[in-house]
KOLSEBA-871266 format. One record per atom (N, C-alpha, C): residue in three letters; residue number from 1; x, y, z. Coordinates in pm, whole numbers, plus 50000, padded with zeros to 5 digits. Layout:
BEGIN
(site 'ala', NUM, (X, Y, Z))
...
//
This chain:
BEGIN
(site 'unk', 1, (86366, 22099, 56122))
(site 'unk', 1, (86480, 22121, 56032))
(site 'unk', 1, (86564, 22234, 56006))
(site 'unk', 2, (86643, 22287, 56076))
(site 'unk', 2, (86792, 22372, 55933))
(site 'unk', 2, (86818, 22338, 55778))
(site 'unk', 3, (86728, 22441, 55701))
(site 'unk', 3, (86832, 22446, 55610))
(site 'unk', 3, (87007, 22502, 55607))
(site 'unk', 4, (87058, 22386, 55600))
(site 'unk', 4, (87220, 22414, 55556))
(site 'unk', 4, (87288, 22365, 55467))
(site 'unk', 5, (87413, 22517, 55392))
(site 'unk', 5, (87473, 22529, 55307))
(site 'unk', 5, (87606, 22477, 55415))
(site 'unk', 6, (87714, 22450, 55249))
(site 'unk', 6, (87909, 22434, 55323))
(site 'unk', 6, (87936, 22601, 55267))
(site 'unk', 7, (88080, 22580, 55356))
(site 'unk', 7, (88120, 22738, 55307))
(site 'unk', 7, (88301, 22633, 55296))
(site 'unk', 8, (88348, 22708, 55172))
(site 'unk', 8, (88501, 22663, 55132))
(site 'unk', 8, (88553, 22794, 55094))
(site 'unk', 9, (88702, 22800, 55171))
(site 'unk', 9, (88765, 22885, 55190))
(site 'unk', 9, (88916, 22823, 55138))
(site 'unk', 10, (89027, 22889, 55120))
(site 'unk', 10, (89136, 22809, 55019))
(site 'unk', 10, (89212, 23049, 55081))
(site 'unk', 11, (89286, 23000, 55193))
(site 'unk', 11, (89440, 23120, 55178))
(site 'unk', 11, (89513, 23061, 55210))
(site 'unk', 12, (89614, 23156, 55134))
(site 'unk', 12, (89720, 23151, 55129))
(site 'unk', 12, (89839, 23244, 55247))
(site 'unk', 13, (89938, 23171, 55297))
(site 'unk', 13, (90010, 23233, 55373))
(site 'unk', 13, (90147, 23217, 55326))
(site 'unk', 14, (90228, 23376, 55285))
(site 'unk', 14, (90332, 23373, 55222))
(site 'unk', 14, (90426, 23335, 55292))
(site 'unk', 15, (90546, 23256, 55335))
(site 'unk', 15, (90692, 23223, 55389))
(site 'unk', 15, (90643, 23250, 55596))
(site 'unk', 16, (90494, 23187, 55552))
(site 'unk', 16, (90458, 23108, 55756))
(site 'unk', 16, (90482, 22981, 55728))
(site 'unk', 17, (90527, 22886, 55838))
(site 'unk', 17, (90537, 22721, 55814))
(site 'unk', 17, (90335, 22670, 55918))
(site 'unk', 18, (90287, 22598, 55878))
(site 'unk', 18, (90205, 22564, 55912))
(site 'unk', 18, (90135, 22534, 56027))
(site 'unk', 19, (90285, 22543, 56097))
(site 'unk', 19, (90292, 22531, 56275))
(site 'unk', 19, (90267, 22703, 56341))
(site 'unk', 20, (90290, 22777, 56247))
(site 'unk', 20, (90267, 22946, 56278))
(site 'unk', 20, (90135, 22936, 56228))
(site 'unk', 21, (90079, 22885, 56198))
(site 'unk', 21, (89970, 22910, 56122))
(site 'unk', 21, (89889, 22807, 56206))
(site 'unk', 22, (89884, 22760, 56301))
(site 'unk', 22, (89817, 22585, 56386))
(site 'unk', 22, (89885, 22714, 56499))
(site 'unk', 23, (89937, 22781, 56571))
(site 'unk', 23, (89906, 22827, 56683))
(site 'unk', 23, (89858, 22976, 56665))
(site 'unk', 24, (89885, 23083, 56565))
(site 'unk', 24, (89819, 23174, 56581))
(site 'unk', 24, (89683, 23149, 56618))
(site 'unk', 25, (89592, 23027, 56531))
(site 'unk', 25, (89456, 22990, 56605))
(site 'unk', 25, (89447, 22886, 56726))
(site 'unk', 26, (89489, 22839, 56794))
(site 'unk', 26, (89496, 22744, 56895))
(site 'unk', 26, (89578, 22843, 57007))
(site 'unk', 27, (89636, 22905, 57000))
(site 'unk', 27, (89754, 22950, 57114))
(site 'unk', 27, (89611, 23097, 57152))
(site 'unk', 28, (89588, 23079, 57280))
(site 'unk', 28, (89511, 23161, 57322))
(site 'unk', 28, (89520, 23324, 57301))
(site 'unk', 29, (89614, 23348, 57328))
(site 'unk', 29, (89739, 23508, 57322))
(site 'unk', 29, (89775, 23550, 57195))
(site 'unk', 30, (89823, 23475, 57078))
(site 'unk', 30, (89776, 23476, 56913))
(site 'unk', 30, (89661, 23503, 56838))
(site 'unk', 31, (89602, 23412, 56897))
(site 'unk', 31, (89441, 23420, 56837))
(site 'unk', 31, (89370, 23533, 56902))
(site 'unk', 32, (89399, 23589, 57014))
(site 'unk', 32, (89358, 23729, 57047))
(site 'unk', 32, (89436, 23822, 56954))
(site 'unk', 33, (89545, 23838, 56966))
(site 'unk', 33, (89618, 23896, 56931))
(site 'unk', 33, (89569, 23975, 56771))
(site 'unk', 34, (89562, 23876, 56697))
(site 'unk', 34, (89490, 23914, 56567))
(site 'unk', 34, (89386, 23979, 56557))
(site 'unk', 35, (89263, 23911, 56648))
(site 'unk', 35, (89112, 23937, 56621))
(site 'unk', 35, (89085, 24096, 56743))
(site 'unk', 36, (89246, 24078, 56779))
(site 'unk', 36, (89128, 24174, 56862))
(site 'unk', 36, (89009, 24172, 56966))
(site 'unk', 37, (88996, 24022, 56990))
(site 'unk', 37, (88893, 24022, 57086))
(site 'unk', 37, (88958, 23910, 57182))
(site 'unk', 38, (88852, 23910, 57271))
(site 'unk', 38, (88893, 23722, 57381))
(site 'unk', 38, (88793, 23621, 57340))
(site 'unk', 39, (88965, 23532, 57376))
(site 'unk', 39, (88957, 23413, 57314))
(site 'unk', 39, (88992, 23299, 57482))
(site 'unk', 40, (88894, 23187, 57375))
(site 'unk', 40, (88878, 23107, 57497))
(site 'unk', 40, (88933, 23016, 57413))
(site 'unk', 41, (89044, 22902, 57427))
(site 'unk', 41, (89035, 22791, 57355))
(site 'unk', 41, (89126, 22667, 57403))
(site 'unk', 42, (89137, 22555, 57381))
(site 'unk', 42, (89252, 22406, 57477))
(site 'unk', 42, (89240, 22394, 57370))
(site 'unk', 43, (89370, 22298, 57412))
(site 'unk', 43, (89388, 22198, 57303))
(site 'unk', 43, (89383, 22069, 57352))
(site 'unk', 44, (89243, 22046, 57464))
(site 'unk', 44, (89203, 21897, 57476))
(site 'unk', 44, (89087, 21891, 57387))
(site 'unk', 45, (89062, 21798, 57354))
(site 'unk', 45, (88972, 21722, 57256))
(site 'unk', 45, (88893, 21724, 57368))
(site 'unk', 46, (88717, 21744, 57343))
(site 'unk', 46, (88591, 21794, 57420))
(site 'unk', 46, (88617, 21914, 57475))
(site 'unk', 47, (88726, 21983, 57465))
(site 'unk', 47, (88705, 22129, 57524))
(site 'unk', 47, (88644, 22238, 57475))
(site 'unk', 48, (88467, 22310, 57503))
(site 'unk', 48, (88459, 22430, 57440))
(site 'unk', 48, (88538, 22533, 57422))
(site 'unk', 49, (88526, 22634, 57328))
(site 'unk', 49, (88579, 22690, 57286))
(site 'unk', 49, (88505, 22835, 57288))
(site 'unk', 50, (88610, 22997, 57230))
(site 'unk', 50, (88500, 23081, 57233))
(site 'unk', 50, (88604, 23163, 57152))
(site 'unk', 51, (88539, 23313, 57130))
(site 'unk', 51, (88596, 23371, 57043))
(site 'unk', 51, (88533, 23485, 56987))
(site 'unk', 52, (88560, 23616, 56974))
(site 'unk', 52, (88522, 23724, 56967))
(site 'unk', 52, (88398, 23786, 57042))
(site 'unk', 53, (88510, 23751, 57221))
(site 'unk', 53, (88450, 23799, 57298))
(site 'unk', 53, (88290, 23703, 57318))
(site 'unk', 54, (88241, 23561, 57266))
(site 'unk', 54, (88191, 23485, 57321))
(site 'unk', 54, (88110, 23509, 57194))
(site 'unk', 55, (88110, 23578, 57065))
(site 'unk', 55, (88020, 23545, 56915))
(site 'unk', 55, (88052, 23438, 56908))
(site 'unk', 56, (88118, 23351, 56905))
(site 'unk', 56, (88107, 23250, 56863))
(site 'unk', 56, (88213, 23101, 56907))
(site 'unk', 57, (88138, 23011, 56946))
(site 'unk', 57, (88122, 22892, 57043))
(site 'unk', 57, (88140, 22761, 56947))
(site 'unk', 58, (88173, 22687, 57047))
(site 'unk', 58, (88142, 22556, 56992))
(site 'unk', 58, (88307, 22452, 57107))
(site 'unk', 59, (88336, 22294, 56954))
(site 'unk', 59, (88360, 22227, 57127))
(site 'unk', 59, (88487, 22233, 56958))
(site 'unk', 60, (88599, 22147, 57058))
(site 'unk', 60, (88743, 22106, 56948))
(site 'unk', 60, (88689, 21965, 56943))
(site 'unk', 61, (88687, 21924, 56896))
(site 'unk', 61, (88656, 21802, 56785))
(site 'unk', 61, (88824, 21639, 56730))
(site 'unk', 62, (88900, 21754, 56697))
(site 'unk', 62, (89050, 21687, 56626))
(site 'unk', 62, (89095, 21792, 56613))
(site 'unk', 63, (89213, 21746, 56694))
(site 'unk', 63, (89365, 21808, 56650))
(site 'unk', 63, (89501, 21744, 56611))
(site 'unk', 64, (89513, 21796, 56485))
(site 'unk', 64, (89643, 21747, 56436))
(site 'unk', 64, (89744, 21778, 56396))
(site 'unk', 65, (89878, 21840, 56529))
(site 'unk', 65, (89969, 21951, 56517))
(site 'unk', 65, (89997, 22027, 56391))
(site 'unk', 66, (89972, 22106, 56382))
(site 'unk', 66, (90055, 22188, 56280))
(site 'unk', 66, (89985, 22096, 56089))
(site 'unk', 67, (89877, 22025, 56145))
(site 'unk', 67, (89815, 22024, 56015))
(site 'unk', 67, (89648, 22044, 55991))
(site 'unk', 68, (89547, 22044, 56102))
(site 'unk', 68, (89465, 22053, 56122))
(site 'unk', 68, (89388, 22086, 56262))
(site 'unk', 69, (89233, 22149, 56248))
(site 'unk', 69, (89125, 22148, 56373))
(site 'unk', 69, (88999, 22153, 56288))
(site 'unk', 70, (88974, 22018, 56367))
(site 'unk', 70, (88842, 22056, 56373))
(site 'unk', 70, (88753, 22025, 56472))
(site 'unk', 71, (88638, 22139, 56490))
(site 'unk', 71, (88588, 22207, 56626))
(site 'unk', 71, (88446, 22174, 56520))
(site 'unk', 72, (88328, 22165, 56631))
(site 'unk', 72, (88204, 22212, 56600))
(site 'unk', 72, (88165, 22377, 56638))
(site 'unk', 73, (88104, 22436, 56561))
(site 'unk', 73, (88107, 22552, 56543))
(site 'unk', 73, (88003, 22675, 56541))
(site 'unk', 74, (87948, 22725, 56633))
(site 'unk', 74, (87862, 22821, 56607))
(site 'unk', 74, (87824, 22942, 56568))
(site 'unk', 75, (87760, 23069, 56552))
(site 'unk', 75, (87769, 23161, 56558))
(site 'unk', 75, (87627, 23194, 56625))
(site 'unk', 76, (87610, 23345, 56746))
(site 'unk', 76, (87577, 23400, 56863))
(site 'unk', 76, (87409, 23523, 56745))
(site 'unk', 77, (87437, 23535, 56604))
(site 'unk', 77, (87319, 23573, 56572))
(site 'unk', 77, (87235, 23535, 56500))
(site 'unk', 78, (87125, 23547, 56498))
(site 'unk', 78, (86922, 23556, 56511))
(site 'unk', 78, (86950, 23394, 56384))
(site 'unk', 79, (87032, 23408, 56311))
(site 'unk', 79, (87008, 23231, 56201))
(site 'unk', 79, (87043, 23135, 56324))
(site 'unk', 80, (87110, 23122, 56365))
(site 'unk', 80, (87158, 23005, 56445))
(site 'unk', 80, (87023, 22924, 56513))
(site 'unk', 81, (87001, 22813, 56534))
(site 'unk', 81, (86863, 22745, 56578))
(site 'unk', 81, (86968, 22726, 56708))
(site 'unk', 82, (86902, 22706, 56864))
(site 'unk', 82, (86975, 22663, 56964))
(site 'unk', 82, (86983, 22541, 56950))
(site 'unk', 83, (87109, 22497, 57007))
(site 'unk', 83, (87166, 22399, 56970))
(site 'unk', 83, (87210, 22268, 56809))
(site 'unk', 84, (87203, 22415, 56749))
(site 'unk', 84, (87292, 22384, 56622))
(site 'unk', 84, (87382, 22418, 56613))
(site 'unk', 85, (87446, 22328, 56647))
(site 'unk', 85, (87626, 22342, 56551))
(site 'unk', 85, (87685, 22319, 56357))
(site 'unk', 86, (87741, 22407, 56318))
(site 'unk', 86, (87807, 22344, 56218))
(site 'unk', 86, (87949, 22278, 56265))
(site 'unk', 87, (88046, 22218, 56168))
(site 'unk', 87, (88139, 22202, 56136))
(site 'unk', 87, (88263, 22220, 56122))
(site 'unk', 88, (88369, 22311, 56151))
(site 'unk', 88, (88419, 22384, 56089))
(site 'unk', 88, (88598, 22322, 56058))
(site 'unk', 89, (88619, 22320, 55982))
(site 'unk', 89, (88740, 22204, 55929))
(site 'unk', 89, (88827, 22287, 55874))
(site 'unk', 90, (88986, 22316, 55998))
(site 'unk', 90, (89082, 22395, 55946))
(site 'unk', 90, (89234, 22325, 55889))
(site 'unk', 91, (89242, 22280, 55766))
(site 'unk', 91, (89315, 22178, 55738))
(site 'unk', 91, (89490, 22303, 55640))
(site 'unk', 92, (89590, 22213, 55706))
(site 'unk', 92, (89760, 22308, 55709))
(site 'unk', 92, (89805, 22274, 55598))
(site 'unk', 93, (89861, 22277, 55489))
(site 'unk', 93, (89926, 22256, 55362))
(site 'unk', 93, (90021, 22283, 55348))
(site 'unk', 94, (90177, 22272, 55416))
(site 'unk', 94, (90316, 22378, 55349))
(site 'unk', 94, (90298, 22343, 55166))
(site 'unk', 95, (90346, 22434, 55160))
(site 'unk', 95, (90325, 22529, 55020))
(site 'unk', 95, (90491, 22570, 54987))
(site 'unk', 96, (90563, 22519, 54837))
(site 'unk', 96, (90660, 22590, 54799))
(site 'unk', 96, (90635, 22809, 54846))
(site 'unk', 97, (90679, 22786, 54947))
(site 'unk', 97, (90677, 22914, 54995))
(site 'unk', 97, (90555, 23011, 55089))
(site 'unk', 98, (90496, 22846, 55180))
(site 'unk', 98, (90422, 22929, 55266))
(site 'unk', 98, (90357, 22762, 55325))
(site 'unk', 99, (90223, 22829, 55349))
(site 'unk', 99, (90150, 22713, 55385))
(site 'unk', 99, (89981, 22766, 55334))
(site 'unk', 100, (89891, 22657, 55276))
(site 'unk', 100, (89812, 22664, 55175))
(site 'unk', 100, (89708, 22644, 55339))
(site 'unk', 101, (89557, 22687, 55426))
(site 'unk', 101, (89469, 22673, 55527))
(site 'unk', 101, (89328, 22639, 55408))
(site 'unk', 102, (89301, 22570, 55367))
(site 'unk', 102, (89139, 22515, 55318))
(site 'unk', 102, (89095, 22464, 55435))
(site 'unk', 103, (88935, 22549, 55395))
(site 'unk', 103, (88891, 22554, 55556))
(site 'unk', 103, (88747, 22537, 55469))
(site 'unk', 104, (88689, 22450, 55523))
(site 'unk', 104, (88505, 22413, 55461))
(site 'unk', 104, (88436, 22394, 55658))
(site 'unk', 105, (88356, 22440, 55604))
(site 'unk', 105, (88255, 22418, 55694))
(site 'unk', 105, (88118, 22422, 55693))
(site 'unk', 106, (88086, 22288, 55708))
(site 'unk', 106, (87952, 22202, 55675))
(site 'unk', 106, (87830, 22275, 55783))
(site 'unk', 107, (87749, 22251, 55760))
(site 'unk', 107, (87636, 22250, 55863))
(site 'unk', 107, (87602, 22461, 55890))
(site 'unk', 108, (87600, 22517, 55770))
(site 'unk', 108, (87565, 22612, 55835))
(site 'unk', 108, (87465, 22688, 55754))
(site 'unk', 109, (87371, 22776, 55840))
(site 'unk', 109, (87247, 22754, 55822))
(site 'unk', 109, (87215, 22902, 55723))
(site 'unk', 110, (87119, 22819, 55622))
(site 'unk', 110, (87117, 22895, 55473))
(site 'unk', 110, (87089, 23037, 55508))
(site 'unk', 111, (87040, 23091, 55639))
(site 'unk', 111, (87001, 23212, 55658))
(site 'unk', 111, (87146, 23332, 55673))
(site 'unk', 112, (87233, 23235, 55781))
(site 'unk', 112, (87364, 23300, 55811))
(site 'unk', 112, (87469, 23274, 55730))
(site 'unk', 113, (87431, 23201, 55572))
(site 'unk', 113, (87509, 23184, 55515))
(site 'unk', 113, (87658, 23283, 55506))
(site 'unk', 114, (87543, 23410, 55372))
(site 'unk', 114, (87637, 23491, 55409))
(site 'unk', 114, (87731, 23555, 55472))
(site 'unk', 115, (87666, 23602, 55577))
(site 'unk', 115, (87771, 23684, 55676))
(site 'unk', 115, (87823, 23587, 55721))
(site 'unk', 116, (87826, 23430, 55746))
(site 'unk', 116, (87954, 23368, 55856))
(site 'unk', 116, (88024, 23370, 55773))
(site 'unk', 117, (88014, 23306, 55623))
(site 'unk', 117, (88155, 23357, 55481))
(site 'unk', 117, (88182, 23497, 55496))
(site 'unk', 118, (88122, 23574, 55479))
(site 'unk', 118, (88153, 23704, 55467))
(site 'unk', 118, (88286, 23723, 55595))
(site 'unk', 119, (88242, 23652, 55730))
(site 'unk', 119, (88334, 23693, 55843))
(site 'unk', 119, (88429, 23675, 55824))
(site 'unk', 120, (88442, 23529, 55780))
(site 'unk', 120, (88589, 23520, 55789))
(site 'unk', 120, (88658, 23557, 55668))
(site 'unk', 121, (88620, 23616, 55545))
(site 'unk', 121, (88723, 23630, 55453))
(site 'unk', 121, (88714, 23819, 55565))
(site 'unk', 122, (88652, 23871, 55626))
(site 'unk', 122, (88665, 23972, 55638))
(site 'unk', 122, (88741, 24023, 55789))
(site 'unk', 123, (88717, 23903, 55945))
(site 'unk', 123, (88740, 23900, 56032))
(site 'unk', 123, (88865, 23841, 56066))
(site 'unk', 124, (88857, 23759, 55953))
(site 'unk', 124, (88978, 23626, 56030))
(site 'unk', 124, (89104, 23584, 55869))
(site 'unk', 125, (89062, 23623, 55835))
(site 'unk', 125, (89144, 23577, 55694))
(site 'unk', 125, (89269, 23647, 55729))
(site 'unk', 126, (89264, 23818, 55638))
(site 'unk', 126, (89342, 23898, 55656))
(site 'unk', 126, (89395, 23900, 55729))
(site 'unk', 127, (89319, 23969, 55882))
(site 'unk', 127, (89364, 23984, 56003))
(site 'unk', 127, (89531, 23887, 56024))
(site 'unk', 128, (89514, 23692, 56073))
(site 'unk', 128, (89574, 23654, 56061))
(site 'unk', 128, (89647, 23671, 55983))
(site 'unk', 129, (89681, 23681, 55839))
(site 'unk', 129, (89740, 23710, 55721))
(site 'unk', 129, (89808, 23819, 55778))
(site 'unk', 130, (89806, 23983, 55774))
(site 'unk', 130, (89870, 24103, 55825))
(site 'unk', 130, (89997, 24014, 55954))
(site 'unk', 131, (89878, 23964, 56086))
(site 'unk', 131, (89963, 23929, 56200))
(site 'unk', 131, (90138, 23831, 56172))
(site 'unk', 132, (90060, 23746, 56092))
(site 'unk', 132, (90186, 23600, 56065))
(site 'unk', 132, (90291, 23678, 55940))
(site 'unk', 133, (90238, 23752, 55857))
(site 'unk', 133, (90325, 23828, 55724))
(site 'unk', 133, (90386, 23903, 55771))
(site 'unk', 134, (90370, 24017, 55897))
(site 'unk', 134, (90427, 24112, 55859))
(site 'unk', 134, (90590, 24060, 55991))
//
C-alpha cells in the first residue's frame, strides 16, 4: 500500500483566456515551447501522454475544452511504485482580468510529495505564465 497525499495549487494568468491556458497544455508544440522538453499528448480520451522527455506520463481521462483536463499521472522518480498513478485535475475558470487554474493532484506518493509539488511550482506554472503573459 502506497501512502499518498494531495497537492492543491492555484495559479492566476493575467490577460490570458481559459482557451489559451488549455491549449498551452494540450497542444504538443505549445506545451513543448514552455517546458523546453519533448511532450507527446493527444485530445483522445484514453490516450497516453508523456512530458519532460518521458519523465512524466499517464493517460487522458477527461477533457472539457477550455475548462477541465483530468489525467492519470506518474513521475519516473524512485518514489513512484511501479504501476501506481495519481490523478491530476486542471480546472480553468475565467476571472476578471484573466484565468484561474485550480490544480488538484490526488494519490501522490508521500515520499514524492515535496518534489512533485515543487516541480509544478518551478517547472510548469512560472514557465507557462511567462509564455502566455508575454
